[in-house]
N, C-alpha and C positions, 0 to 999 in steps of 0.2 A: 853539213846540216847532217843530222840522225838517221837513221834507219824509221820510217813512219813509223816502224813495231814497236817503237823506245820509247810513245808518246801515251799508253797507253798503259795499265785503266787511267780513265779522267772525270774531269767533274763536267758535265750539264746544269743548266739552272733554268728551267722558266718562272721566271718575278713577274706575276701580276698584281695588283694594285689589293689583292684580295687574299693568295695564295703564291706560296714558295712553293715551285713543284722540282724536287732535283732527282737526280742519277746518277749513277757510274757508269761507264764508257767502256764495256771491256774488251771493242776490237770493229769494224767499222760498224756504225749504227744498231750494234748490240749492249743493249743496259738492262743495266742489275738494281736492283737498292732502292728503287722508285719509292720515292717520298714526297709526300704533302705536305706543307707545315702552315700552319695561319700567317701571315702577316706580322699580324696586330699581334701576335704573344714573344716578340723579341724586337730586341731596343733597337738593336741597326742588321743591316744585311749580311755582316761580317758574324753577329754572334747566331744566327738564320746555321748561316755554313756551318761553324761552329759545331752548332748541336746536332743538325745533320751528320755531320764525318765522326762526331762522337761515338754515335750509336752503331755504328758500323765496325764491323770486327774484318776490316782488311792488310792482308801478308803485304800489298804492294804499295807503296808508296804514291800518295794525288801529287805531280807537282805541274799538270797546267787544266785549265778549264776557261770554260765559256757561260758565260751568264748572258740572261738575254735579260731587259729589264721594260716598265713599261712609261718609257716616255724617252724622249733626246736626251744625249751626252754633247756635253758642252766641256770640252776640257775634259776640266782633270773634276765634272764636276757630273754625276748622276743627277738629272732631273725628272724625280719619278714621284707627277702631279698627284696621281691616284692612291697611291700609298703611302701605307703609315709612315715613312720613314721619310718622304718627298723629296728631301736633298740630299748627297752624304761623296763623297769625296772619293775617287778612283785609288788615289795615293793612300788613300786611310785602310782603306778595305785593304791594298795589295800590300800596307805593311804588318796588319792585325794578322794574315793569312797565312804569307808567305811561301806563298807558292811560287813554281820557275817563272809561272807566265799567266797572268788573265787577261783577257778579251772580255770586253764587254758592246754588245750591241741591241739593240732598242728589240722588244717583241717580235714587234711584227716583220722586223728584217729579221729572223729568224726562223718567221712561219712563212718568209714568204721564199725563203731561201730552200723551207721544206718540201716546196710542194712537188719536184721532179720526184721526191723519193716518198712521197705517201701513198699505199697502198690503193689501187682501187675500194676494195673493201671496204674501207674508211671513208670515201666518197660518193654524197645522195645528191644524184645531176639532175639541175632544176631547172627543166628548158634549155633552149635554141638549137639551129639546125647547122652550126657547125660541130668539130670535133673540139678538143683544146688544140691550141699550136702554140708548139713551144718556140718556136722563130719570133713570134710576136708577142709585146710586151703582154705579161697579166698583172692583171690586179686584184689585191686581199682586201679583205675587210670584217671587221666583227668588234660586233659590240659585248663589252663583257662589266666591265665594274667601272670602264673607261670607253672609248671606240678607237681602236685603232686601225692603221691603216698604209698599205705598202705598196712597192710595184717592184716585181721580176723583170729582169731579161736576159734574155742568154746570146752569148759572145757567139762568135762565127767560129772558137775555139771550142765551142762545146761549153763554157766554164758559164758557170749563171753569176749573177750580180745586183743584192737588191738593193733597193732606194727606200727607205724609210718616212710616213710623212706624220705628218698630225694635219691633216683633213676634218678634224676631231673639231678642231679650234676651231676650223673654220664657221665662218653665218651659218646658223641653219635659212634653208631656206624653203618659206611653206605653198604649198600648191594648192589648195584648198580656202574658201572661207572656216572653216573648220581647222586649219593647220596656221591660219591667222592670230584666229583664237588663242589660239596657246601662242604662237607668237608674244602675242599682247600681254597675254600671261605672265610668260617670262620675263620680258622686258618690263612690268611692275617690280621684279623683284633684284634684275638683274642686269648689271652695265649693258654686256656682249650676252646675245644667245645665241651658243654655237650648237653647231650640230649633235651634238656628245651631250648638250643638255637636254636631249630626249632619247638619246643614240646608246645606249647603258641602262645597267641597274637603277641609280637611281633617278634615270629619267624616265622610264619607266611608271614611277612613285609619280612622276609629277605632271606625266601624264593625264593617270587617276586622277587627281589631287584635280587639274582643272575641270576635267571632263564632268567634274561633282560639281565645284564650284557653277557652272555653266548651268548645271541642272538642279542649281540650291540644293542638292543634296547633303545631308547631315554628313559629315564625317567625323565618323568616332575613333577608329585608329585603319591608319594608311598598310596596308596592306606592301608586307619586305615584297622586294623582286620576283622571291622566287613563288609563295602565294600567287601573285599579280598571270606569273608563270602558268602553275598548277590549274588555278579559276578558270582562268582565261581562255585558256588551251581545250579545257575541258567541258566549259559555258558553262560553268556552273554560275558563274557569278556576271552579271550584265555590264558591267562596266569594267570588271577585269579582264571579260572577251576583248568589249569596243577599244579599251589600252591598246591590244596585243593586234586588232586588226590596224590604228594611225599605226604604230608601232612600225609594223611592216610597211607597209605606205610609204612613212620617213624614209625607211631603211633604205626603198628599193630609189626613191628620189636623190639619196643622198650617194648611193653607191655608183648610180649613171652620171655625175657628176666628174667622180672619179672616175670611172672610165675613161669620158669624154676629153676629160681635162690633159687625160695622158694617152689616148692610144691605145690601151688595150684590150687589143682586137684578137689577143692571144685568149682572153676568158678570166672567169672569177671564181673567186675565192672566197665561200664567208665563213668566214670562223669567230672564238668569241666563247665563250660561255654563256651565254641568252641563248640564237637558236639554236642549236641538236638540241637540247629541252624542250621545244616546244615543235620538235620536226614536224608534223605533220600538220598539225596547225599553219605553218609555215609554207611551207608548200601550197596547201591550197588557198593563202593567204592572198591579196592584189600585188603582191611585193613586185611581180614579175611585168604585172602591167603596168606598176609604175616606171619597174626598170626601164620598159623603150618605149617608154610614153617621152620623144623626144622630139615630135616633130619630125620636120625631112629623115631625123636619122636614126627614124621607127627601125625603119626595114634592114638598118646594119643592127642595132641593137637586140633585134631580136635573132639576129644569126650567133653571138657571143653564147658557149655555154658558160651556166653556172652549176659551181660545184660546193655543196654543204659539205666541211669538212667534219667529221666524227671521232675523228680517232684519238682516245684521249691525252697524249701526248706529240702532237705533232711539233711543236717547236724544240722536243732534241732534237730531231731529226736537222733543221735548219743552224742548232750549235754548234753539230756533231759538222753539217759542212763548212760553218766558219772557219770552227779552230785547227780543220785538219787543211783546209786553205790555207791558214797565218803561218802554219807549224812544217808547211813544204815549201812554199812559194811568197811565202813573208805578205801577202797581204790580206785586209778582212774583203769577202765581196760582196 
């Protein structure tokens, strides 16, 4: 095996449903040339990578890369549900880029692996009487273009292993009459009502639309997700504010369902592009109350610390960990 120093510089990427984030790792967890590209501007993932690398003035050749992608990986296929690229073959990407080695992992797999290396000033705590316990399973969940989930487990050797999940595809669990009405509204339009149907950017718009329908409000134009967050968090528009209140409660239920499903009593991390943009509103919402509403399990959930990740590029830390583990130990953690 080569000396680990020979693996640098290397490419790390966090590919979301909307944005493709790239950086060059020059040494362990040290990044340069970070750039964000709009996915829709490129025909393929490989085209975006080529465009990114073309703009750089690198003296050393890039031979290794790890890319976190928004969806599951089925053998040779990247199944990126919320991406304009949707489906791509790994073999085609490898053939086009001609790197010595590229590994692909789910984007929330990368976020989970990032947790141990995220700096404390990039985390905002939201309740819980206990401190983070890395010796117990931890959960990460995040609404953005879609709804991602993953678990993190620490091996007794001290190494970490992440398990990505497609919990956003699980059926949505309404907890109030109002949420049942929203579920019915969604069910009239879609064959399957998933948690992601409400807990993502488009989900904010869908909740907004449903609330307007219930109150017989005329919709001239549905606000964008960013507008709903902006107007709602500043309480400048009643329907937008109500949308965010419902969104936070729904996220509390879905998060606690995920936690009790995998016994993630070590801690919970909230990621994604939506919550950090309405952080004060989220902190003062009923998210935590709904999260703890699990009957006889209330006292256990009340102990679990929850943190919101406010690091702009946290997934890079996880892609670095995954790539380094693969190159030095020949497995993806």
